PADO-466289 format. One line per 10 residues: number of its first residue (from 1); their letters; for each residue x, y, z of N, C-alpha, C. Coordinates in steps of 0.2 Angstrom, whole numbers. Example, Ala and Ser with C-alpha at 12.3 -4.5 7.8 and 13.67 -1.06 7.14 Angstrom:
! residues 2
1> as> 66 -28 39 62 -22 39 66 -16 39 | 64 -11 35 68 -5 36 64 0 39
! end
This chain:
! residues 437
1> xxxxxxxxxx> -84 169 81 -79 163 82 -83 156 82 | -88 156 86 -92 150 86 -94 147 79 | -97 152 75 -99 150 69 -93 148 64 | -88 151 65 -82 149 61 -79 142 63 | -79 140 70 -77 133 72 -82 128 69 | -89 130 69 -94 125 67 -93 124 59 | -91 129 56 -90 129 48 -84 124 47 | -79 125 51 -73 121 50 -74 114 52 | -78 112 57 -80 106 59 -84 102 53 | -89 106 50 -93 104 45 -89 102 39
11> xxxxxxxxxx> -84 107 37 -80 105 31 -75 99 32 | -73 98 38 -69 93 40 -73 86 39 | -79 86 42 -83 81 41 -85 79 34 | -86 84 30 -88 83 23 -82 80 19 | -76 82 21 -70 79 18 -69 72 19 | -70 70 26 -70 63 28 -75 59 24 | -81 62 24 -86 58 20 -85 57 13 | -82 62 10 -80 62 3 -75 57 2 | -70 57 6 -64 52 6 -67 45 7 | -72 44 11 -74 37 13 -78 34 7
21> xxxxxxxxxx> -81 39 3 -85 37 -2 -81 34 -8 | -75 35 -8 -70 33 -13 -65 28 -11 | -60 26 -15 -55 22 -14 -48 26 -17 | -46 31 -14 -41 36 -17 -34 33 -16 | -33 28 -12 -26 26 -10 -26 19 -10 | -20 16 -11 -19 8 -11 -22 5 -5 | -22 9 1 -24 6 7 -31 9 9 | -34 12 4 -41 14 5 -42 21 8 | -48 23 9 -49 30 11 -46 32 18 | -45 27 22 -42 29 29 -35 27 30
31> xxxxxxxxxx> -32 25 24 -25 23 24 -23 16 28 | -28 12 30 -27 6 34 -30 0 31 | -33 0 25 -36 -6 22 -43 -7 23 | -46 -2 27 -53 -3 29 -58 2 25 | -64 -1 24 -69 3 20 -75 3 24 | -79 8 22 -86 9 25 -91 6 20 | -89 2 15 -94 -1 10 -98 -6 14 | -105 -6 11 -110 -10 14 -113 -14 9 | -118 -19 11 -122 -22 6 -118 -25 0 | -112 -28 2 -108 -31 -3 -111 -38 -4
41> xxxxxxxxxx> -110 -41 -10 -113 -47 -12 -110 -53 -7 | -114 -57 -5 -112 -63 -1 -108 -68 -5 | -110 -69 -11 -106 -74 -15 -105 -70 -22 | -100 -72 -25 -99 -70 -32 -93 -74 -35 | -93 -73 -42 -88 -77 -46 -87 -73 -52 | -84 -77 -57 -82 -74 -63 -89 -72 -67 | -94 -75 -65 -101 -74 -69 -106 -72 -64 | -106 -73 -58 -111 -71 -53 -110 -64 -50 | -115 -60 -50 -114 -54 -47 -109 -49 -50 | -107 -50 -56 -102 -46 -60 -106 -41 -64
51> xxxxxxxxxx> -104 -35 -62 -107 -29 -66 -104 -28 -72 | -97 -28 -72 -93 -28 -79 -86 -31 -78 | -83 -32 -83 -77 -35 -84 -73 -31 -89 | -67 -29 -87 -63 -25 -92 -56 -29 -93 | -54 -30 -100 -48 -33 -101 -42 -28 -100 | -36 -31 -97 -30 -27 -95 -25 -29 -100 | -20 -25 -102 -15 -27 -107 -9 -30 -104 | -9 -31 -97 -3 -34 -94 -4 -34 -87 | 1 -38 -83 0 -39 -76 3 -33 -72 | 1 -32 -66 4 -27 -62 1 -29 -55
61> xxxxxxxxxx> 5 -27 -50 3 -28 -43 -1 -22 -40 | -2 -17 -44 -5 -10 -42 -13 -12 -41 | -15 -9 -35 -22 -9 -33 -27 -4 -37 | -33 -6 -39 -37 -1 -43 -39 5 -38 | -39 11 -41 -40 17 -37 -47 20 -40 | -52 21 -35 -58 23 -38 -60 30 -35 | -62 34 -39 -65 41 -37 -71 43 -41 | -76 44 -38 -82 46 -42 -84 40 -47 | -84 42 -54 -86 38 -59 -80 35 -63 | -74 35 -60 -68 33 -63 -64 28 -59
71> xxxxxxxxxx> -61 23 -63 -57 18 -60 -50 19 -63 | -45 20 -59 -38 21 -62 -33 15 -60 | -29 13 -65 -25 7 -65 -18 9 -68 | -13 7 -64 -6 6 -67 -5 -1 -70 | -2 -1 -76 -2 -7 -80 4 -8 -84 | 6 -14 -86 11 -15 -91 7 -17 -97 | 10 -17 -103 7 -19 -109 12 -25 -112 | 9 -31 -112 13 -37 -114 15 -36 -121 | 11 -33 -125 12 -32 -132 18 -29 -134 | 20 -24 -131 27 -21 -132 31 -19 -126
81> xxxxxxxxxx> 29 -22 -120 33 -22 -114 34 -14 -112 | 28 -11 -113 28 -4 -111 25 -3 -104 | 25 3 -101 21 5 -95 15 10 -97 | 10 8 -94 4 12 -95 0 15 -89 | -3 21 -90 -8 23 -85 -15 23 -89 | -20 20 -85 -26 18 -88 -32 21 -84 | -37 23 -87 -43 25 -83 -49 21 -86 | -54 19 -82 -60 16 -84 -66 19 -82 | -72 19 -85 -78 21 -83 -81 16 -77 | -82 19 -72 -84 15 -66 -91 11 -67
91> xxxxxxxxxx> -95 14 -71 -102 11 -72 -102 6 -77 | -98 6 -82 -98 1 -88 -92 -3 -89 | -86 0 -86 -80 -4 -87 -76 -2 -94 | -79 3 -97 -76 5 -104 -70 9 -102 | -65 8 -106 -58 11 -106 -59 18 -108 | -58 23 -104 -59 30 -105 -52 33 -108 | -47 31 -106 -41 34 -109 -35 30 -106 | -29 30 -110 -23 27 -108 -17 31 -110 | -12 31 -106 -6 35 -108 0 31 -107 | 4 31 -112 10 27 -113 15 31 -109
101> xxxxxxxxxx> 18 28 -104 23 31 -99 30 30 -101 | 32 23 -102 39 22 -104 39 15 -108 | 44 14 -112 45 9 -116 47 2 -113 | 50 3 -107 52 -3 -104 48 -5 -97 | 46 -11 -96 41 -12 -91 44 -16 -85 | 50 -19 -86 53 -23 -81 60 -24 -81 | 63 -26 -76 70 -28 -76 72 -35 -74 | 67 -38 -70 68 -45 -68 61 -49 -69 | 61 -55 -68 55 -59 -69 51 -60 -63 | 53 -57 -57 49 -57 -51 43 -52 -51
111> xxxxxxxxxx> 44 -46 -54 40 -41 -54 41 -36 -59 | 37 -30 -60 38 -26 -65 37 -18 -62 | 39 -14 -66 39 -7 -64 32 -4 -62 | 27 -7 -64 20 -5 -63 17 -7 -56 | 21 -9 -51 19 -11 -45 16 -6 -40 | 18 0 -40 15 5 -36 8 7 -39 | 4 9 -34 -3 10 -36 -4 18 -37 | -9 20 -41 -10 27 -42 -13 30 -35 | -13 37 -35 -17 40 -29 -20 46 -33 | -26 48 -29 -30 54 -32 -33 58 -27
121> xxxxxxxxxx> -34 64 -28 -38 68 -24 -44 71 -27 | -46 67 -32 -53 69 -35 -52 75 -40 | -46 78 -41 -45 83 -46 -39 81 -50 | -34 77 -47 -28 75 -51 -27 68 -49 | -24 64 -54 -22 57 -52 -15 56 -53 | -11 53 -49 -4 53 -49 -2 45 -50 | 3 44 -55 5 38 -56 13 38 -55 | 15 33 -51 22 32 -50 24 25 -52 | 30 24 -55 33 18 -57 40 17 -54 | 41 10 -54 48 8 -51 54 10 -55
131> xxxxxxxxxx> 53 13 -61 59 16 -65 60 23 -63 | 56 26 -59 57 33 -56 52 38 -59 | 48 36 -65 44 40 -68 38 42 -63 | 36 48 -63 31 51 -58 27 56 -63 | 20 55 -64 16 59 -68 10 61 -65 | 7 67 -67 1 69 -64 -4 70 -70 | -10 68 -70 -15 69 -75 -21 72 -72 | -25 76 -76 -32 77 -74 -36 71 -75 | -42 71 -73 -46 65 -73 -48 63 -80 | -47 68 -85 -49 66 -92 -43 64 -95
141> xxxxxxxxxx> -37 63 -92 -31 60 -95 -26 65 -98 | -27 71 -97 -23 77 -99 -17 77 -94 | -11 76 -97 -4 77 -93 -3 84 -90 | -3 84 -84 -2 90 -80 6 92 -79 | 9 87 -77 17 87 -76 20 80 -75 | 26 80 -77 29 73 -76 37 75 -74 | 40 70 -70 47 71 -69 50 64 -67 | 56 63 -68 59 57 -66 64 57 -60 | 62 54 -55 66 54 -48 73 51 -49 | 74 46 -54 80 44 -55 85 49 -58
151> xxxxxxxxxx> 82 53 -63 86 58 -66 88 63 -61 | 83 65 -57 84 71 -52 88 69 -46 | 87 63 -44 91 61 -37 95 55 -38 | 96 52 -44 100 46 -45 96 40 -45 | 99 35 -49 96 29 -50 95 25 -44 | 90 22 -43 88 18 -37 93 12 -36 | 95 11 -30 100 6 -28 96 0 -25 | 93 -4 -29 89 -10 -26 92 -16 -30 | 92 -22 -26 93 -28 -29 88 -30 -34 | 81 -29 -32 76 -31 -36 72 -25 -38
161> xxxxxxxxxx> 66 -25 -41 63 -19 -44 60 -15 -38 | 61 -9 -38 59 -5 -33 51 -3 -34 | 48 -3 -28 41 -2 -28 39 2 -22 | 35 7 -22 33 11 -16 27 15 -18 | 21 15 -16 16 19 -18 16 26 -14 | 15 31 -18 16 38 -15 10 39 -10 | 10 44 -6 5 46 -2 3 53 -3 | -3 54 -5 -6 61 -6 -10 63 1 | -8 68 4 -10 69 11 -9 76 13 | -15 80 15 -15 86 17 -11 91 13
171> xxxxxxxxxx> -12 91 6 -9 95 2 -2 94 -1 | 0 88 1 7 86 -1 7 79 -4 | 12 78 -9 13 72 -12 19 69 -9 | 19 64 -6 25 61 -2 27 54 -6 | 34 54 -7 37 48 -10 43 46 -6 | 43 39 -4 48 36 0 53 32 -4 | 59 34 -3 64 29 -7 70 27 -1 | 69 21 1 74 19 6 78 13 2 | 84 15 1 88 11 -3 95 10 -1 | 99 6 -4 106 5 -2 110 11 -2
181> xxxxxxxxxx> 116 11 2 120 17 2 126 16 -3 | 126 10 -7 131 9 -12 128 6 -18 | 130 6 -24 127 3 -30 127 -5 -29 | 122 -8 -32 121 -15 -31 120 -18 -38 | 123 -23 -40 123 -25 -47 123 -20 -52 | 127 -15 -51 128 -10 -56 123 -4 -56 | 118 -5 -51 113 0 -51 114 4 -45 | 113 11 -46 113 16 -40 118 22 -43 | 117 27 -40 120 33 -42 128 32 -41 | 132 35 -46 139 34 -46 142 41 -46
191> xxxxxxxxxx> 139 46 -46 142 53 -46 141 57 -40 | 139 53 -34 137 57 -28 135 52 -23 | 133 54 -17 131 49 -12 124 46 -14 | 123 40 -11 116 37 -12 112 38 -6 | 108 42 -6 104 44 0 97 40 0 | 95 38 6 88 36 7 84 42 9 | 78 43 7 75 50 8 67 49 8 | 64 54 11 57 55 11 56 62 7 | 52 62 1 52 68 -3 45 70 -3 | 44 77 -2 37 80 -2 37 85 -8
201> xxxxxxxxxx> 32 84 -12 31 88 -18 25 92 -18 | 24 97 -22 18 101 -23 14 97 -28 | 8 95 -26 4 91 -31 2 95 -37 | 2 101 -37 0 105 -43 5 106 -48 | 11 106 -46 17 107 -51 22 101 -51 | 22 97 -46 28 92 -45 34 95 -43 | 34 101 -41 41 104 -38 42 102 -31 | 48 101 -30 50 99 -23 49 104 -18 | 46 102 -12 44 106 -7 50 105 -2 | 52 99 0 58 97 4 60 90 3
211> xxxxxxxxxx> 66 88 4 68 81 4 72 80 10 | 69 75 14 73 74 21 77 67 20 | 83 68 21 88 62 20 87 58 27 | 86 52 26 84 47 32 90 42 32 | 95 43 37 100 39 38 99 32 41 | 103 27 40 102 21 43 108 17 44 | 109 13 49 115 9 50 114 2 48 | 109 1 44 108 -6 41 114 -8 36 | 114 -15 35 119 -17 31 116 -20 24 | 119 -19 18 118 -22 12 110 -21 10
221> xxxxxxxxxx> 107 -27 9 100 -27 7 95 -25 12 | 97 -25 18 93 -23 24 91 -15 23 | 95 -12 19 93 -5 18 87 -4 14 | 85 -9 10 80 -8 5 73 -9 8 | 69 -5 6 62 -5 8 57 -4 2 | 52 -9 2 47 -8 -3 40 -6 0 | 41 -3 6 35 -1 10 33 6 7 | 27 8 9 24 15 7 23 19 13 | 24 26 13 23 30 18 16 31 20 | 14 31 26 7 31 28 6 36 34
231> xxxxxxxxxx> 0 40 34 -1 45 40 -4 42 46 | -3 45 51 -6 43 58 -6 48 62 | -12 49 66 -13 54 71 -15 51 77 | -11 54 82 -12 51 89 -11 57 94 | -17 58 98 -17 64 103 -15 71 100 | -18 72 94 -17 78 90 -11 79 86 | -6 74 87 0 75 83 -1 70 77 | 0 73 71 0 69 64 7 68 62 | 8 62 60 15 61 57 15 56 51 | 20 56 48 21 51 42 25 46 44
241> xxxxxxxxxx> 23 39 44 26 34 46 30 30 40 | 36 28 42 41 25 37 44 19 40 | 44 14 36 47 8 39 52 5 34 | 58 3 36 64 1 32 71 3 35 | 76 0 32 82 1 35 83 -1 42 | 80 -7 44 81 -9 51 77 -5 56 | 73 0 54 70 4 59 63 7 56 | 59 10 61 53 13 60 54 20 63 | 51 25 59 52 32 60 45 35 59 | 44 41 63 39 45 62 41 52 60
251> xxxxxxxxxx> 38 56 55 41 62 53 35 67 53 | 37 73 54 33 79 53 31 80 46 | 24 80 45 22 81 38 24 87 35 | 25 93 39 26 99 36 33 100 34 | 38 97 37 45 98 36 49 91 34 | 46 86 36 50 79 35 54 78 41 | 55 82 46 59 81 52 57 75 55 | 62 71 57 61 65 61 59 66 68 | 53 64 70 51 65 77 53 60 82 | 54 53 79 56 48 83 58 42 79
261> xxxxxxxxxx> 62 38 82 65 32 78 65 26 83 | 63 20 81 64 14 84 66 9 80 | 71 4 82 73 -1 78 78 -6 81 | 75 -11 84 79 -16 88 78 -23 85 | 74 -23 80 73 -30 77 78 -34 74 | 84 -30 72 89 -34 69 96 -32 72 | 97 -34 79 103 -32 82 109 -35 79 | 109 -40 76 115 -44 73 116 -41 66 | 112 -36 64 113 -33 57 114 -38 52 | 109 -43 52 108 -47 46 107 -44 40
271> xxxxxxxxxx> 111 -45 34 112 -41 28 106 -42 23 | 102 -47 24 97 -48 19 90 -47 21 | 89 -43 26 82 -41 29 79 -35 25 | 78 -36 19 74 -30 15 67 -30 18 | 63 -25 18 57 -24 21 52 -23 16 | 46 -26 16 40 -25 11 34 -22 14 | 32 -25 20 25 -22 23 26 -15 25 | 21 -11 24 21 -4 26 19 -4 33 | 20 1 37 18 1 44 10 1 45 | 8 -1 50 1 0 52 0 2 59
281> xxxxxxxxxx> -6 6 60 -7 9 66 -14 10 68 | -15 10 75 -22 10 77 -22 9 85 | -27 13 88 -28 12 95 -21 13 99 | -18 18 97 -12 20 101 -5 16 100 | -5 11 95 1 8 94 2 8 86 | 9 7 85 11 7 78 15 0 77 | 13 -3 72 15 -10 71 20 -10 65 | 26 -14 66 31 -15 61 32 -22 61 | 32 -25 55 33 -32 53 41 -33 52 | 44 -37 57 51 -39 55 50 -44 50
291> xxxxxxxxxx> 55 -44 45 55 -48 39 57 -56 40 | 56 -60 35 58 -67 35 55 -71 41 | 49 -70 42 45 -74 47 47 -72 55 | 50 -66 56 51 -64 63 45 -60 65 | 45 -59 72 39 -56 75 37 -49 72 | 31 -48 74 28 -41 73 29 -37 80 | 31 -31 79 32 -27 85 27 -21 85 | 24 -20 91 19 -15 92 23 -9 97 | 23 -4 94 27 2 97 22 7 99 | 23 9 106 18 14 109 19 21 105
301> xxxxxxxxxx> 13 23 103 13 30 99 14 36 104 | 16 41 100 18 47 104 25 48 106 | 29 44 104 36 44 106 40 50 104 | 46 51 107 50 57 105 58 54 105 | 61 56 100 68 54 99 70 47 98 | 75 45 100 77 38 99 74 33 104 | 70 28 102 67 24 107 70 18 108 | 70 15 114 73 9 116 67 3 116 | 69 -2 119 64 -8 120 58 -6 125 | 59 -1 129 54 1 133 48 4 129
311> xxxxxxxxxx> 49 6 123 44 8 119 39 2 116 | 42 -4 116 38 -9 114 32 -11 118 | 26 -11 116 20 -12 119 19 -20 120 | 21 -23 114 21 -31 114 24 -33 107 | 26 -39 107 28 -42 101 25 -49 100 | 24 -51 94 20 -58 93 25 -63 94 | 23 -69 97 27 -74 99 24 -81 98 | 18 -81 95 14 -87 95 17 -92 89 | 23 -95 91 27 -99 86 28 -96 80 | 28 -89 80 29 -85 74 24 -86 69
321> xxxxxxxxxx> 18 -88 71 12 -89 66 10 -82 65 | 10 -77 69 8 -70 68 14 -66 66 | 14 -66 59 20 -63 56 18 -61 49 | 22 -57 46 20 -55 39 27 -53 36 | 29 -56 30 34 -54 26 33 -50 21 | 27 -50 18 25 -46 12 18 -42 13 | 13 -45 15 6 -41 16 7 -36 21 | 4 -30 20 3 -25 25 -3 -26 29 | -3 -25 36 -8 -27 40 -14 -22 39 | -20 -25 41 -26 -21 41 -28 -19 48
331> xxxxxxxxxx> -31 -13 49 -34 -11 55 -41 -10 53 | -45 -14 57 -52 -14 55 -56 -16 61 | -62 -13 63 -66 -14 68 -62 -14 75 | -58 -10 75 -54 -9 82 -48 -14 83 | -47 -19 78 -42 -24 79 -37 -24 73 | -32 -27 73 -27 -28 68 -29 -35 65 | -29 -36 58 -29 -42 55 -23 -43 51 | -19 -49 53 -13 -50 51 -13 -56 46 | -11 -55 40 -10 -60 35 -3 -62 34 | -2 -69 35 5 -71 35 6 -75 28
341> xxxxxxxxxx> 10 -72 24 11 -76 18 16 -82 19 | 20 -82 24 25 -87 25 22 -93 29 | 18 -91 34 14 -96 39 7 -98 36 | 5 -95 31 -1 -96 28 -7 -96 33 | -7 -90 36 -12 -89 41 -15 -82 41 | -21 -81 44 -24 -75 45 -26 -74 52 | -24 -69 56 -26 -68 63 -29 -62 64 | -34 -62 69 -36 -56 72 -33 -54 79 | -30 -48 80 -26 -47 85 -28 -41 89 | -28 -41 95 -30 -35 99 -24 -30 100
351> xxxxxxxxxx> -26 -24 98 -20 -19 98 -17 -18 104 | -20 -17 110 -17 -16 116 -13 -21 119 | -14 -27 118 -10 -33 121 -7 -37 116 | -9 -38 110 -6 -43 105 -10 -49 106 | -15 -50 110 -19 -56 111 -22 -58 104 | -21 -64 102 -24 -67 96 -31 -69 98 | -36 -66 95 -43 -68 96 -45 -74 92 | -43 -74 86 -43 -80 82 -38 -81 76 | -36 -87 74 -31 -88 69 -34 -94 65 | -33 -93 58 -35 -98 54 -30 -99 48
361> xxxxxxxxxx> -30 -105 45 -26 -106 40 -29 -103 33 | -25 -100 29 -28 -98 23 -30 -103 18 | -35 -103 15 -37 -108 10 -33 -109 4 | -32 -115 2 -29 -117 -4 -21 -117 -3 | -18 -118 -9 -10 -119 -9 -7 -113 -11 | -10 -109 -14 -6 -103 -17 -4 -98 -12 | 1 -94 -13 3 -89 -8 -1 -83 -8 | -2 -80 -2 -5 -74 -2 0 -68 0 | 0 -63 -5 5 -57 -4 1 -51 -5 | -5 -51 -8 -9 -45 -8 -12 -44 -1
371> xxxxxxxxxx> -12 -37 1 -14 -35 8 -21 -36 9 | -24 -38 15 -31 -39 16 -35 -32 16 | -41 -33 14 -46 -27 14 -52 -29 19 | -54 -24 23 -59 -25 28 -65 -21 26 | -71 -24 25 -77 -20 23 -83 -25 25 | -89 -22 27 -95 -25 28 -95 -31 33 | -90 -30 38 -89 -35 43 -86 -41 40 | -82 -41 35 -78 -46 32 -71 -44 30 | -67 -49 29 -60 -48 27 -60 -51 20 | -57 -47 15 -56 -50 8 -49 -51 6
381> xxxxxxxxxx> -48 -57 4 -41 -59 2 -40 -61 -5 | -34 -60 -8 -33 -62 -15 -26 -65 -15 | -26 -72 -18 -19 -75 -18 -16 -75 -25 | -10 -78 -25 -6 -78 -32 -11 -80 -38 | -15 -85 -37 -19 -88 -42 -25 -84 -43 | -26 -78 -40 -32 -74 -41 -38 -78 -38 | -37 -81 -33 -43 -84 -29 -45 -79 -24 | -51 -77 -24 -54 -72 -19 -57 -76 -13 | -55 -74 -7 -57 -77 -1 -61 -72 3 | -66 -74 6 -70 -69 11 -70 -73 17
391> xxxxxxxxxx> -68 -69 23 -68 -72 29 -72 -67 34 | -76 -71 38 -80 -67 43 -75 -64 48 | -76 -57 49 -71 -54 54 -72 -56 61 | -79 -58 62 -80 -59 69 -77 -65 72 | -77 -71 68 -75 -77 71 -70 -81 66 | -68 -78 60 -63 -81 56 -66 -86 51 | -72 -87 51 -75 -92 47 -74 -90 40 | -72 -95 35 -72 -94 28 -79 -94 25 | -81 -88 23 -88 -88 20 -89 -89 13 | -83 -88 9 -84 -88 2 -77 -89 -1
401> xxxxxxxxxx> -76 -93 -7 -70 -94 -10 -72 -94 -18 | -69 -90 -22 -70 -90 -29 -64 -89 -33 | -64 -92 -39 -58 -92 -43 -59 -87 -49 | -54 -82 -49 -55 -77 -54 -49 -77 -59 | -44 -81 -57 -38 -81 -62 -39 -86 -68 | -35 -85 -73 -35 -89 -78 -30 -95 -77 | -30 -100 -81 -25 -106 -80 -18 -103 -79 | -16 -98 -82 -9 -96 -82 -8 -91 -77 | -13 -89 -73 -12 -83 -68 -7 -85 -63 | -3 -81 -61 2 -82 -55 4 -75 -53
411> xxxxxxxxxx> 6 -75 -47 9 -69 -44 4 -63 -44 | -2 -64 -43 -7 -59 -42 -6 -56 -36 | -5 -49 -35 -3 -46 -29 -8 -40 -28 | -12 -38 -32 -16 -33 -31 -22 -34 -25 | -22 -29 -21 -27 -29 -16 -34 -28 -18 | -39 -30 -15 -46 -29 -17 -49 -23 -14 | -52 -18 -19 -54 -12 -17 -62 -13 -15 | -64 -9 -10 -71 -10 -8 -74 -3 -8 | -79 -1 -12 -82 6 -12 -89 5 -13 | -93 9 -8 -100 9 -8 -103 2 -8
421> xxxxxxxxxx> -106 -1 -13 -108 -8 -13 -105 -12 -18 | -98 -10 -20 -95 -14 -25 -88 -16 -23 | -86 -21 -26 -79 -24 -25 -75 -23 -32 | -69 -22 -32 -65 -21 -38 -59 -26 -37 | -59 -31 -41 -54 -36 -41 -50 -36 -47 | -43 -36 -46 -39 -35 -52 -34 -41 -52 | -35 -45 -58 -31 -51 -59 -25 -48 -64 | -21 -53 -67 -16 -51 -72 -19 -49 -78 | -25 -51 -80 -28 -49 -87 -35 -46 -86 | -38 -46 -80 -45 -43 -80 -45 -39 -74
431> xxxxxxx> -50 -34 -75 -53 -30 -69 -60 -31 -69 | -62 -34 -63 -69 -35 -61 -72 -30 -57 | -78 -28 -59 -83 -24 -54 -88 -29 -51 | -88 -30 -45 -93 -35 -42 -98 -31 -38 | -104 -33 -39 -109 -29 -35 -116 -33 -34 | -119 -33 -29 -126 -36 -28 -131 -33 -33 | -136 -37 -35 -141 -34 -39 -145 -28 -36
! end
């Protein structure tokens, strides 16, 4: 028995180490935006410390996903307005394969269907798109399976273009769809009820394992969430966190059963409070970002059932400077790093109390919607104009500022990935691999 326990511990440690050596999910190996990457270059630019550059056929908000010697990207193709799944050689930047997914890449001018990021387990890579297409490939680009969630469960009922990155966790592929309960602008299922749901699929086949319908008493656009499901473990209990529909919920990964629910940030039922940031968790609290410049709420982990205001550990109130309408928070070095796109600030916040350790104004005039990344004692940011900014995590000092975008670059939303000794920066037209000599 003792030998079996030791073997299990070693296997678990090996899995964690393998995960940490890659960037398999939009929020990195630990699902919180943090990386164990070290010896990253202190300065870099379009020409300095660039290992390679790859041309991209079109823009997308999707973050590069890295596993072993491959880099995976979701993209649009401006040449014919199609959707693509791409893979590149990590050592050289050479395009290894591309798969055409759909003929239509967008519905509005604000974003496109390629906003969700791929996810991988090192054996398969999964691409999901805002039109409902979900596909699995092996690492060489062979299609393993595909399905359309809109055909199977009804057209998405969103005012804007839906985007949510899937979660690959503990042998299941999770997809979150939190949408309106009635059609909007002609979009939405018309032959049955429009449900919001958490879906679990078998990664090997794409077959449904279960679908948990998640009700909400939100109104109109406040039903809509562009967040992604994320895992969190506290005192031995692992759950899948979901934010949207005026509430935050935790779910059993095995069945989807709702373990707890909290939602008092919109008591007046304001109808236009769609949610974009995913939940963030660490050090015994789970953070939810109320939209439109409202506070951030820290909810005590470990709750059961419907939670009231007694579950709130703290909420931000520093003239609403500590808030986020779009970027997802970073948990790194034991603290939360909160990037405010509306207040143009970055703050380091203590999880237990909400105390602000430091707060700085973000450099430049462009908006920051890409979520922050933590690695090598630094915070990495990317704004709409593809300006990369490096901040010292200890004191908030801006260490470096480099322009990666072209003159026409705008709405760059991809987060920076950090793996081993390399950074991967995705602009609308380029993918950069940055590394010290």
